N, CA, C and O atoms as CSV, one atom per row, in Angstrom:
chain,resi,resn,atom,element,x,y,z
A,1,MET,N,N,80.255,-148.229,112.975
A,1,MET,CA,C,79.704,-147.310,112.654
A,1,MET,C,C,79.016,-147.998,111.250
A,1,MET,O,O,79.787,-148.798,110.720
A,2,SER,N,N,78.225,-147.900,110.827
A,2,SER,CA,C,77.819,-148.213,109.623
A,2,SER,C,C,78.279,-147.497,108.271
A,2,SER,O,O,78.490,-146.286,108.337
A,3,GLU,N,N,78.446,-148.135,107.084
A,3,GLU,CA,C,78.712,-147.612,105.906
A,3,GLU,C,C,77.895,-146.631,105.532
A,3,GLU,O,O,76.672,-146.517,105.616
A,4,GLY,N,N,78.909,-145.787,105.015
A,4,GLY,CA,C,78.077,-144.292,104.742
A,4,GLY,C,C,77.915,-143.325,105.626
A,4,GLY,O,O,77.392,-142.273,105.257
A,5,VAL,N,N,78.359,-143.510,107.040
A,5,VAL,CA,C,77.750,-142.456,108.546
A,5,VAL,C,C,79.651,-142.043,108.885
A,5,VAL,O,O,80.703,-142.664,109.030
A,6,LEU,N,N,79.403,-141.312,108.879
A,6,LEU,CA,C,80.517,-140.592,109.513
A,6,LEU,C,C,79.797,-138.947,110.229
A,6,LEU,O,O,78.724,-138.381,110.017
A,7,THR,N,N,81.144,-138.553,111.245
A,7,THR,CA,C,80.689,-137.469,111.999
A,7,THR,C,C,81.768,-136.322,111.629
A,7,THR,O,O,82.976,-136.454,111.827
A,8,LEU,N,N,81.195,-135.239,111.095
A,8,LEU,CA,C,81.913,-133.855,110.880
A,8,LEU,C,C,81.787,-132.380,111.701
A,8,LEU,O,O,81.422,-131.267,111.321
A,9,PRO,N,N,82.252,-132.885,112.978
A,9,PRO,CA,C,81.747,-131.702,113.867
A,9,PRO,C,C,83.158,-130.392,113.745
A,9,PRO,O,O,83.475,-129.698,114.711
A,10,ARG,N,N,83.557,-130.335,112.931
A,10,ARG,CA,C,84.633,-129.220,112.324
A,10,ARG,C,C,83.569,-128.387,111.447
A,10,ARG,O,O,83.278,-127.227,111.738
A,11,ALA,N,N,83.068,-129.003,110.462
A,11,ALA,CA,C,82.088,-128.641,109.865
A,11,ALA,C,C,80.647,-127.784,110.008
A,11,ALA,O,O,80.216,-126.833,109.355
A,12,LEU,N,N,80.149,-128.455,111.025
A,12,LEU,CA,C,79.216,-128.329,111.845
A,12,LEU,C,C,79.492,-126.891,112.643
A,12,LEU,O,O,78.644,-125.999,112.610
A,13,SER,N,N,80.711,-126.747,113.339
A,13,SER,CA,C,80.579,-125.711,114.338
A,13,SER,C,C,81.276,-124.487,113.102
A,13,SER,O,O,81.846,-123.475,113.511
A,14,ALA,N,N,81.127,-124.761,111.680
A,14,ALA,CA,C,81.634,-123.534,111.072
A,14,ALA,C,C,80.323,-123.261,110.264
A,14,ALA,O,O,80.343,-122.356,109.430
A,15,TRP,N,N,79.213,-123.972,110.458
A,15,TRP,CA,C,78.124,-123.510,109.958
A,15,TRP,C,C,77.604,-122.264,110.090
A,15,TRP,O,O,77.299,-121.734,111.159
A,16,ASN,N,N,77.457,-121.584,108.512
A,16,ASN,CA,C,76.604,-120.191,108.567
A,16,ASN,C,C,77.923,-119.319,109.166
A,16,ASN,O,O,77.806,-118.504,110.081
A,17,SER,N,N,78.998,-119.584,108.595
A,17,SER,CA,C,80.278,-118.830,108.529
A,17,SER,C,C,80.738,-118.594,107.624
A,17,SER,O,O,80.305,-119.039,106.560
A,18,PRO,N,N,81.702,-117.870,107.695
A,18,PRO,CA,C,82.807,-117.384,105.878
A,18,PRO,C,C,83.404,-119.138,105.752
A,18,PRO,O,O,83.294,-119.867,104.766
A,19,ALA,N,N,84.091,-119.502,107.198
A,19,ALA,CA,C,84.737,-120.580,107.422
A,19,ALA,C,C,84.268,-122.109,106.925
A,19,ALA,O,O,84.987,-123.108,106.939
A,20,PHE,N,N,82.684,-122.019,106.422
A,20,PHE,CA,C,82.273,-123.366,106.530
A,20,PHE,C,C,82.698,-124.095,104.983
A,20,PHE,O,O,82.965,-125.254,104.665
A,21,HIS,N,N,82.638,-123.146,104.420
A,21,HIS,CA,C,83.204,-123.752,102.917
A,21,HIS,C,C,84.459,-124.838,103.376
A,21,HIS,O,O,84.410,-126.067,103.428
A,22,GLN,N,N,85.617,-123.895,103.693
A,22,GLN,CA,C,86.985,-124.421,103.249
A,22,GLN,C,C,86.952,-125.857,104.403
A,22,GLN,O,O,87.404,-126.977,104.164
A,23,THR,N,N,86.337,-125.432,105.556
A,23,THR,CA,C,86.556,-126.650,106.721
A,23,THR,C,C,85.655,-127.823,106.008
A,23,THR,O,O,86.191,-128.872,105.649
A,24,LEU,N,N,84.589,-127.638,105.869
A,24,LEU,CA,C,84.307,-128.904,105.041
A,24,LEU,C,C,85.073,-130.011,104.443
A,24,LEU,O,O,85.396,-131.187,104.612
A,25,ILE,N,N,85.220,-128.731,103.439
A,25,ILE,CA,C,86.260,-129.248,102.085
A,25,ILE,C,C,87.605,-130.293,103.077
A,25,ILE,O,O,87.736,-131.506,102.912
A,26,GLU,N,N,88.353,-129.557,103.941
A,26,GLU,CA,C,89.306,-130.133,104.521
A,26,GLU,C,C,89.075,-131.309,105.269
A,26,GLU,O,O,89.754,-132.331,105.364
A,27,GLU,N,N,87.794,-130.927,105.885
A,27,GLU,CA,C,87.346,-132.420,106.971
A,27,GLU,C,C,87.170,-133.737,106.020
A,27,GLU,O,O,87.828,-134.764,106.187
A,28,ILE,N,N,86.264,-133.574,105.075
A,28,ILE,CA,C,86.251,-134.701,103.754
A,28,ILE,C,C,87.199,-134.683,103.304
A,28,ILE,O,O,87.418,-135.843,102.953
A,29,GLU,N,N,88.264,-133.877,102.964
A,29,GLU,CA,C,89.526,-134.586,102.290
A,29,GLU,C,C,90.486,-135.334,102.957
A,29,GLU,O,O,91.410,-135.948,102.423
A,30,GLY,N,N,90.271,-135.273,103.980
A,30,GLY,CA,C,91.120,-135.575,104.998
A,30,GLY,C,C,90.677,-137.176,105.811
A,30,GLY,O,O,91.106,-137.791,106.788
A,31,LEU,N,N,89.647,-137.388,104.839
A,31,LEU,CA,C,89.035,-139.174,105.134
A,31,LEU,C,C,90.070,-139.893,104.624
A,31,LEU,O,O,90.679,-140.784,105.217
A,32,GLY,N,N,90.318,-139.387,103.200
A,32,GLY,CA,C,90.757,-140.114,102.315
A,32,GLY,C,C,89.579,-141.133,101.272
A,32,GLY,O,O,88.351,-141.086,101.198
A,33,PRO,N,N,90.428,-141.868,100.682
A,33,PRO,CA,C,89.466,-142.596,99.844
A,33,PRO,C,C,89.230,-144.123,99.822
A,33,PRO,O,O,88.707,-144.875,99.000
A,34,ASP,N,N,90.040,-144.377,101.506
A,34,ASP,CA,C,89.836,-145.564,101.964
A,34,ASP,C,C,88.377,-145.466,103.022
A,34,ASP,O,O,87.495,-146.325,103.020
A,35,HIS,N,N,88.373,-144.288,103.846
A,35,HIS,CA,C,87.258,-144.387,104.454
A,35,HIS,C,C,85.965,-144.841,103.958
A,35,HIS,O,O,85.415,-144.561,102.893
A,36,PRO,N,N,85.557,-145.623,104.953
A,36,PRO,CA,C,84.307,-146.554,104.877
A,36,PRO,C,C,83.082,-145.972,104.172
A,36,PRO,O,O,82.160,-146.433,103.500
A,37,ALA,N,N,83.501,-144.626,104.656
A,37,ALA,CA,C,81.989,-143.772,104.215
A,37,ALA,C,C,81.968,-143.350,102.641
A,37,ALA,O,O,80.996,-143.148,101.913
A,38,LEU,N,N,83.146,-143.294,102.402
A,38,LEU,CA,C,83.525,-142.861,100.832
A,38,LEU,C,C,83.790,-143.715,99.793
A,38,LEU,O,O,83.381,-143.561,98.642
A,39,GLN,N,N,84.846,-145.108,100.410
A,39,GLN,CA,C,85.515,-145.924,99.322
A,39,GLN,C,C,84.331,-146.534,98.510
A,39,GLN,O,O,84.578,-146.792,97.332
A,40,PRO,N,N,82.975,-146.821,99.018
A,40,PRO,CA,C,81.964,-147.756,98.291
A,40,PRO,C,C,81.712,-146.682,97.051
A,40,PRO,O,O,81.665,-146.907,95.842
A,41,LEU,N,N,81.595,-145.669,97.640
A,41,LEU,CA,C,80.927,-144.084,96.502
A,41,LEU,C,C,81.645,-144.244,95.490
A,41,LEU,O,O,81.219,-144.521,94.369
A,42,LEU,N,N,82.931,-144.062,95.836
A,42,LEU,CA,C,84.213,-143.987,95.302
A,42,LEU,C,C,84.470,-144.838,94.012
A,42,LEU,O,O,84.898,-144.522,92.902
A,43,GLN,N,N,84.018,-146.144,94.602
A,43,GLN,CA,C,84.703,-147.404,93.771
A,43,GLN,C,C,83.151,-147.535,92.684
A,43,GLN,O,O,83.282,-147.949,91.532
A,44,ASN,N,N,81.700,-147.117,93.246
A,44,ASN,CA,C,81.028,-147.217,92.234
A,44,ASN,C,C,81.023,-145.943,91.222
A,44,ASN,O,O,80.778,-146.051,90.021
A,45,GLY,N,N,81.319,-144.755,91.861
A,45,GLY,CA,C,81.652,-143.946,90.830
A,45,GLY,C,C,82.601,-143.782,89.313
A,45,GLY,O,O,82.494,-142.972,88.392
A,46,LEU,N,N,83.624,-145.031,89.555
A,46,LEU,CA,C,84.677,-145.357,88.674
A,46,LEU,C,C,83.879,-145.359,86.939
A,46,LEU,O,O,82.780,-145.865,86.708
A,47,THR,N,N,84.594,-144.800,86.102
A,47,THR,CA,C,84.373,-145.408,84.749
A,47,THR,C,C,85.060,-145.316,84.469
A,47,THR,O,O,84.674,-144.439,83.696
A,48,GLN,N,N,86.402,-145.406,84.190
A,48,GLN,CA,C,87.269,-145.652,83.574
A,48,GLN,C,C,88.425,-146.721,83.527
A,48,GLN,O,O,89.217,-147.113,82.671
A,49,THR,N,N,88.144,-147.017,84.882
A,49,THR,CA,C,89.296,-147.924,85.728
A,49,THR,C,C,88.722,-148.752,86.362
A,49,THR,O,O,87.493,-148.798,86.307
A,50,SER,N,N,89.389,-149.572,87.083
A,50,SER,CA,C,88.663,-150.630,87.701
A,50,SER,C,C,88.931,-150.489,89.333
A,50,SER,O,O,88.618,-151.455,90.029
A,51,ALA,N,N,89.517,-149.279,89.982
A,51,ALA,CA,C,90.113,-149.758,91.700
A,51,ALA,C,C,89.988,-148.271,91.941
A,51,ALA,O,O,89.888,-147.411,91.066
A,52,VAL,N,N,90.008,-148.087,93.273
A,52,VAL,CA,C,90.199,-146.657,93.869
A,52,VAL,C,C,91.393,-146.673,93.901
A,52,VAL,O,O,91.853,-147.777,94.191
A,53,ALA,N,N,92.370,-145.610,93.657
A,53,ALA,CA,C,93.784,-145.530,94.097
A,53,ALA,C,C,94.012,-145.002,95.419
A,53,ALA,O,O,93.298,-144.029,95.664
A,54,ASN,N,N,94.814,-145.362,96.369
A,54,ASN,CA,C,95.200,-144.697,97.624
A,54,ASN,C,C,95.895,-143.715,97.203
A,54,ASN,O,O,97.112,-143.838,97.066
A,55,ALA,N,N,95.154,-142.392,96.881
A,55,ALA,CA,C,95.837,-141.219,96.439
A,55,ALA,C,C,95.031,-140.313,96.998
A,55,ALA,O,O,93.856,-140.680,96.987
A,56,PRO,N,N,95.222,-139.245,97.494
A,56,PRO,CA,C,94.719,-137.937,98.184
A,56,PRO,C,C,93.429,-137.755,96.827
A,56,PRO,O,O,93.505,-138.034,95.630
A,57,ILE,N,N,92.178,-137.114,97.732
A,57,ILE,CA,C,90.921,-136.652,97.053
A,57,ILE,C,C,91.099,-135.296,96.823
A,57,ILE,O,O,91.954,-134.658,97.437
A,58,ALA,N,N,90.387,-134.809,96.014
A,58,ALA,CA,C,90.216,-133.479,96.423
A,58,ALA,C,C,88.283,-133.172,96.219
A,58,ALA,O,O,87.654,-133.668,95.284
A,59,VAL,N,N,87.714,-132.385,97.175
A,59,VAL,CA,C,86.400,-132.216,97.377
A,59,VAL,C,C,86.155,-130.954,96.414
A,59,VAL,O,O,87.069,-130.331,95.874
A,60,HIS,N,N,85.105,-130.736,96.309
A,60,HIS,CA,C,84.730,-129.072,95.831
A,60,HIS,C,C,83.352,-129.056,96.289
A,60,HIS,O,O,82.669,-130.040,96.006
A,61,LEU,N,N,82.831,-128.111,96.945
A,61,LEU,CA,C,81.540,-127.638,97.371
A,61,LEU,C,C,80.876,-127.041,96.488
A,61,LEU,O,O,81.224,-125.886,96.239
A,62,LEU,N,N,79.604,-127.684,95.664
A,62,LEU,CA,C,78.886,-126.923,94.742
A,62,LEU,C,C,77.432,-126.387,95.334
A,62,LEU,O,O,76.849,-125.520,94.683
A,63,SER,N,N,76.909,-126.826,96.411
A,63,SER,CA,C,75.944,-126.192,96.694
A,63,SER,C,C,75.906,-126.538,97.937
A,63,SER,O,O,76.707,-127.410,98.277
A,64,GLN,N,N,74.912,-125.926,99.046
A,64,GLN,CA,C,74.928,-126.184,100.311
A,64,GLN,C,C,73.427,-125.448,100.776
A,64,GLN,O,O,73.005,-124.660,99.929
A,65,ARG,N,N,72.584,-125.604,101.992
A,65,ARG,CA,C,71.304,-125.410,102.333
A,65,ARG,C,C,70.938,-126.093,103.303
A,65,ARG,O,O,71.311,-127.222,103.623
A,66,GLU,N,N,70.103,-125.333,103.855
A,66,GLU,CA,C,69.831,-126.060,105.315
A,66,GLU,C,C,68.302,-126.307,105.493
A,66,GLU,O,O,67.527,-125.408,105.167
A,67,GLN,N,N,67.731,-127.735,106.102
A,67,GLN,CA,C,66.684,-127.999,105.297
A,67,GLN,C,C,66.290,-129.336,106.511
A,67,GLN,O,O,66.820,-130.416,106.775
A,68,ASP,N,N,65.010,-128.541,107.068
A,68,ASP,CA,C,64.660,-129.724,107.797
A,68,ASP,C,C,65.838,-130.853,109.209
A,68,ASP,O,O,65.965,-132.052,109.460
A,69,GLY,N,N,66.519,-129.357,109.827
A,69,GLY,CA,C,67.631,-129.982,110.896
A,69,GLY,C,C,68.253,-130.378,110.468
A,69,GLY,O,O,68.774,-131.211,111.209
A,70,ARG,N,N,69.020,-130.342,108.794
A,70,ARG,CA,C,70.114,-130.576,108.195
A,70,ARG,C,C,70.848,-129.770,107.277
A,70,ARG,O,O,70.452,-128.902,106.498
A,71,ILE,N,N,72.353,-130.352,107.581
A,71,ILE,CA,C,72.622,-129.046,106.140
A,71,ILE,C,C,72.660,-130.207,105.072
A,71,ILE,O,O,72.847,-131.395,105.335
A,72,LEU,N,N,72.489,-129.763,104.053
A,72,LEU,CA,C,72.814,-130.633,102.579
A,72,LEU,C,C,73.555,-130.138,101.823
A,72,LEU,O,O,73.551,-128.932,101.575
A,73,ALA,N,N,74.289,-130.929,101.342
A,73,ALA,CA,C,75.685,-129.942,100.395
A,73,ALA,C,C,75.554,-131.179,99.185
A,73,ALA,O,O,74.997,-132.277,99.206
A,74,HIS,N,N,76.330,-130.463,98.146
A,74,HIS,CA,C,76.538,-131.465,97.108
A,74,HIS,C,C,77.743,-131.225,96.637
A,74,HIS,O,O,77.885,-130.080,96.207
A,75,LEU,N,N,78.825,-132.044,96.560
A,75,LEU,CA,C,79.980,-132.397,96.434
A,75,LEU,C,C,80.426,-132.620,95.162
A,75,LEU,O,O,79.600,-133.119,94.397
A,76,GLY,N,N,81.686,-132.344,94.668
A,76,GLY,CA,C,82.108,-133.137,93.598
A,76,GLY,C,C,83.644,-133.244,94.068
A,76,GLY,O,O,84.428,-132.501,94.658
A,77,VAL,N,N,83.698,-135.014,93.307
A,77,VAL,CA,C,84.840,-135.484,93.962
A,77,VAL,C,C,85.699,-135.801,92.910
A,77,VAL,O,O,85.395,-136.514,91.953
A,78,PHE,N,N,87.138,-135.082,93.161
A,78,PHE,CA,C,88.067,-136.145,92.502
A,78,PHE,C,C,89.117,-136.665,92.888
A,78,PHE,O,O,89.843,-136.145,93.735
A,79,TYR,N,N,89.378,-137.906,92.249
A,79,TYR,CA,C,90.066,-139.052,92.625
A,79,TYR,C,C,91.002,-140.120,91.757
A,79,TYR,O,O,90.570,-139.974,90.614
A,80,ALA,N,N,91.646,-140.728,91.724
A,80,ALA,CA,C,92.582,-141.419,91.072
A,80,ALA,C,C,91.715,-142.853,91.387
A,80,ALA,O,O,91.154,-143.163,92.438
A,81,GLY,N,N,91.790,-143.523,90.275
A,81,GLY,CA,C,91.378,-144.723,89.734
A,81,GLY,C,C,92.736,-145.663,89.089
A,81,GLY,O,O,93.682,-145.221,88.438
A,82,ILE,N,N,92.531,-146.805,89.424
A,82,ILE,CA,C,93.850,-147.701,88.845
A,82,ILE,C,C,93.480,-148.465,87.854
A,82,ILE,O,O,92.518,-149.230,87.789
A,83,ILE,N,N,94.505,-148.157,86.878
A,83,ILE,CA,C,94.325,-148.843,85.686
A,83,ILE,C,C,95.638,-150.199,85.786
A,83,ILE,O,O,96.843,-150.045,85.590
A,84,ALA,N,N,94.920,-151.477,86.148
A,84,ALA,CA,C,96.304,-152.324,86.571
A,84,ALA,C,C,96.305,-153.208,85.335
A,84,ALA,O,O,95.279,-153.534,84.739
A,85,GLY,N,N,97.499,-153.558,85.006
A,85,GLY,CA,C,97.961,-154.571,83.979
A,85,GLY,C,C,97.259,-155.994,84.591
A,85,GLY,O,O,96.614,-155.942,85.638
A,86,CYS,N,N,97.470,-157.482,83.727
A,86,CYS,CA,C,97.168,-158.416,83.874
A,86,CYS,C,C,97.350,-158.898,85.163
A,86,CYS,O,O,96.409,-159.488,85.694
A,87,SER,N,N,98.536,-158.728,85.838
A,87,SER,CA,C,98.840,-158.955,87.519
A,87,SER,C,C,99.880,-160.493,87.066
A,87,SER,O,O,100.384,-161.110,88.004
A,88,CYS,N,N,100.079,-160.916,85.842
A,88,CYS,CA,C,101.049,-162.033,85.737
A,88,CYS,C,C,102.231,-161.547,86.044
A,88,CYS,O,O,102.370,-160.328,85.943
A,89,ALA,N,N,103.224,-162.263,86.434
A,89,ALA,CA,C,104.106,-162.761,87.202
A,89,ALA,C,C,105.271,-161.770,86.097
A,89,ALA,O,O,106.047,-160.987,86.645
A,90,ASP,N,N,105.272,-161.868,85.050
A,90,ASP,CA,C,106.008,-161.514,83.759
A,90,ASP,C,C,105.488,-160.194,83.066
A,90,ASP,O,O,106.099,-159.680,82.129
A,91,ASP,N,N,104.142,-159.603,83.667
A,91,ASP,CA,C,103.728,-158.242,83.346
A,91,ASP,C,C,104.373,-157.651,83.191
A,91,ASP,O,O,105.085,-157.761,84.190
A,92,PRO,N,N,104.957,-156.652,82.340
A,92,PRO,CA,C,106.265,-155.637,82.268
A,92,PRO,C,C,105.184,-153.932,82.770
A,92,PRO,O,O,105.679,-152.955,83.331
A,93,THR,N,N,103.663,-154.076,82.331
A,93,THR,CA,C,102.740,-153.102,82.336
A,93,THR,C,C,102.388,-152.821,84.053
A,93,THR,O,O,101.556,-153.410,84.742
A,94,PRO,N,N,103.379,-151.660,84.471
A,94,PRO,CA,C,103.384,-151.090,85.366
A,94,PRO,C,C,101.456,-150.622,85.938
A,94,PRO,O,O,100.732,-150.120,85.078
A,95,PRO,N,N,101.012,-150.812,87.056
A,95,PRO,CA,C,99.784,-149.903,87.256
A,95,PRO,C,C,99.841,-148.844,86.969
A,95,PRO,O,O,100.901,-148.256,87.188
A,96,ASP,N,N,98.789,-148.171,86.386
A,96,ASP,CA,C,98.707,-146.569,85.819
A,96,ASP,C,C,97.387,-145.986,86.937
A,96,ASP,O,O,96.800,-146.760,87.693
A,97,SER,N,N,97.146,-144.805,86.872
A,97,SER,CA,C,96.007,-143.952,87.335
A,97,SER,C,C,95.599,-143.334,86.420
A,97,SER,O,O,96.301,-143.198,85.418
A,98,LEU,N,N,93.948,-142.614,86.535
A,98,LEU,CA,C,93.680,-142.232,85.711
A,98,LEU,C,C,92.890,-141.066,86.911
A,98,LEU,O,O,92.919,-141.308,88.117
A,99,THR,N,N,92.193,-139.772,86.316
A,99,THR,CA,C,91.414,-139.394,87.103
A,99,THR,C,C,90.171,-139.209,86.866
A,99,THR,O,O,89.672,-138.594,85.924
A,100,GLU,N,N,89.403,-140.015,88.160
A,100,GLU,CA,C,87.915,-140.088,88.237
A,100,GLU,C,C,87.212,-139.509,88.900
A,100,GLU,O,O,87.603,-139.282,90.045
A,101,HIS,N,N,85.969,-139.050,88.513
A,101,HIS,CA,C,85.220,-137.710,89.106
A,101,HIS,C,C,83.767,-138.538,89.450
A,101,HIS,O,O,83.335,-139.366,88.648
A,102,CYS,N,N,82.901,-138.159,91.012
A,102,CYS,CA,C,81.486,-138.183,90.975
A,102,CYS,C,C,81.280,-137.185,91.791
A,102,CYS,O,O,81.994,-136.306,92.274
A,103,GLU,N,N,80.017,-137.518,91.870
A,103,GLU,CA,C,79.352,-136.466,92.541
A,103,GLU,C,C,78.546,-136.949,93.698
A,103,GLU,O,O,77.895,-137.960,93.435
A,104,LEU,N,N,78.380,-136.338,95.313
A,104,LEU,CA,C,78.109,-137.027,96.068
A,104,LEU,C,C,76.794,-135.869,96.722
A,104,LEU,O,O,76.686,-134.687,96.395
A,105,GLN,N,N,75.948,-136.581,97.652
A,105,GLN,CA,C,75.256,-135.954,98.684
A,105,GLN,C,C,75.473,-135.667,100.084
A,105,GLN,O,O,74.816,-136.412,100.811
A,106,LEU,N,N,76.117,-134.903,100.630
A,106,LEU,CA,C,76.324,-135.076,102.267
A,106,LEU,C,C,75.084,-134.394,102.696
A,106,LEU,O,O,74.618,-133.341,102.260
A,107,GLU,N,N,74.608,-135.199,103.662
A,107,GLU,CA,C,73.631,-134.633,104.821
A,107,GLU,C,C,74.300,-134.857,106.244
A,107,GLU,O,O,74.640,-136.004,106.535
A,108,ILE,N,N,74.497,-133.869,107.105
A,108,ILE,CA,C,74.866,-133.521,108.284
A,108,ILE,C,C,73.682,-132.831,109.274
A,108,ILE,O,O,73.100,-131.761,109.097
A,109,THR,N,N,73.533,-133.722,110.285
A,109,THR,CA,C,72.570,-133.247,111.292
A,109,THR,C,C,72.745,-132.386,112.119
A,109,THR,O,O,73.694,-132.612,112.870
A,110,ILE,N,N,72.184,-131.438,112.296
A,110,ILE,CA,C,72.528,-129.857,112.948
A,110,ILE,C,C,72.957,-130.242,114.515
A,110,ILE,O,O,74.008,-129.788,114.967
A,111,THR,N,N,71.969,-131.228,115.443
A,111,THR,CA,C,71.809,-131.711,116.517
A,111,THR,C,C,73.025,-132.422,116.998
A,111,THR,O,O,73.448,-132.380,118.153
A,112,SER,N,N,73.746,-133.332,115.623
A,112,SER,CA,C,74.399,-133.949,116.462
A,112,SER,C,C,76.009,-134.010,115.425
A,112,SER,O,O,77.012,-134.475,115.966
A,113,ALA,N,N,76.044,-133.768,114.727
A,113,ALA,CA,C,77.540,-133.366,113.847
A,113,ALA,C,C,77.476,-134.954,112.665
A,113,ALA,O,O,78.199,-135.091,111.678
A,114,LYS,N,N,76.511,-135.879,113.102
A,114,LYS,CA,C,76.547,-137.303,112.206
A,114,LYS,C,C,75.929,-136.809,110.678
A,114,LYS,O,O,75.014,-136.036,110.392
A,115,ALA,N,N,76.972,-137.715,109.742
A,115,ALA,CA,C,76.865,-137.418,108.622
A,115,ALA,C,C,76.674,-138.490,107.994
A,115,ALA,O,O,77.207,-139.519,108.409
A,116,ARG,N,N,75.713,-138.506,106.621
A,116,ARG,CA,C,75.951,-139.758,105.631
A,116,ARG,C,C,76.568,-138.745,103.782
A,116,ARG,O,O,76.442,-137.669,103.198
A,117,LEU,N,N,77.095,-139.837,103.673
A,117,LEU,CA,C,77.447,-139.274,102.149
A,117,LEU,C,C,75.908,-140.677,101.185
A,117,LEU,O,O,75.467,-141.779,101.511
A,118,LEU,N,N,75.643,-139.709,99.978
A,118,LEU,CA,C,75.084,-140.760,99.258
A,118,LEU,C,C,75.235,-140.280,97.883
A,118,LEU,O,O,75.412,-139.131,97.478
A,119,PRO,N,N,75.146,-141.232,97.331
A,119,PRO,CA,C,75.313,-140.323,95.564
A,119,PRO,C,C,74.446,-139.617,95.324
A,119,PRO,O,O,73.273,-139.583,95.696
A,120,TRP,N,N,75.174,-138.871,94.513
A,120,TRP,CA,C,73.914,-137.553,94.205
A,120,TRP,C,C,72.998,-137.887,93.179
A,120,TRP,O,O,73.296,-138.298,92.058
A,121,GLU,N,N,71.681,-137.651,93.704
A,121,GLU,CA,C,70.434,-138.004,92.356
A,121,GLU,C,C,69.713,-136.313,92.473
A,121,GLU,O,O,69.154,-135.910,93.493
A,122,PRO,N,N,69.843,-135.659,91.468
A,122,PRO,CA,C,69.504,-134.066,91.534
A,122,PRO,C,C,67.485,-134.658,91.536
A,122,PRO,O,O,67.071,-135.728,91.090
A,123,SER,N,N,66.617,-133.513,92.197
A,123,SER,CA,C,65.940,-133.605,92.433
A,123,SER,C,C,65.035,-132.677,91.552
A,123,SER,O,O,65.316,-131.492,91.736
A,124,PRO,N,N,63.917,-132.905,90.548
A,124,PRO,CA,C,63.644,-131.506,89.656
A,124,PRO,C,C,63.025,-130.644,90.634
A,124,PRO,O,O,63.134,-129.432,90.448
A,125,PHE,N,N,62.374,-131.074,91.680
A,125,PHE,CA,C,61.462,-130.529,92.572
A,125,PHE,C,C,62.095,-129.390,93.768
A,125,PHE,O,O,61.563,-128.317,94.055
A,126,SER,N,N,63.526,-130.016,94.437
A,126,SER,CA,C,63.989,-129.536,94.866
A,126,SER,C,C,65.868,-129.319,94.632
A,126,SER,O,O,66.718,-130.166,94.906
A,127,GLU,N,N,66.097,-128.001,94.085
A,127,GLU,CA,C,67.517,-127.563,93.966
A,127,GLU,C,C,68.008,-126.861,94.847
A,127,GLU,O,O,67.680,-125.774,95.323
A,128,LEU,N,N,69.061,-127.758,95.095
A,128,LEU,CA,C,70.099,-127.069,95.992
A,128,LEU,C,C,70.428,-125.500,95.602
A,128,LEU,O,O,70.462,-125.098,94.439
A,129,THR,N,N,70.688,-124.593,96.885
A,129,THR,CA,C,71.430,-123.540,96.019
A,129,THR,C,C,71.839,-123.023,96.905
A,129,THR,O,O,72.558,-122.034,96.766
């Protein structure tokens, strides 16, 4: 499976039902910050730290819609980033973490549940609702 690609069968099954919101969040959060589809995006989203921590992530569904056979979702992701010391043998500073945030676009193909995550890039011509 290539970077940024994953399968979300539970979220697809819940599409157009009241359970979609919670099911999608649980499925994405269950991937964890080290998942190959998430880790590079989270790493690129760091603003205050230098590495993504191996800690739970919190996903917020900001908007969703269906278009051209795909479910499009705008996600906000909160996660921990590590502030590391100098890594010297005598460095007394333990690694610390801060909360980081990034926004992602999720596209799920309705026929296959194959999905990909991309950095969020708002379009002035097509707002998600």
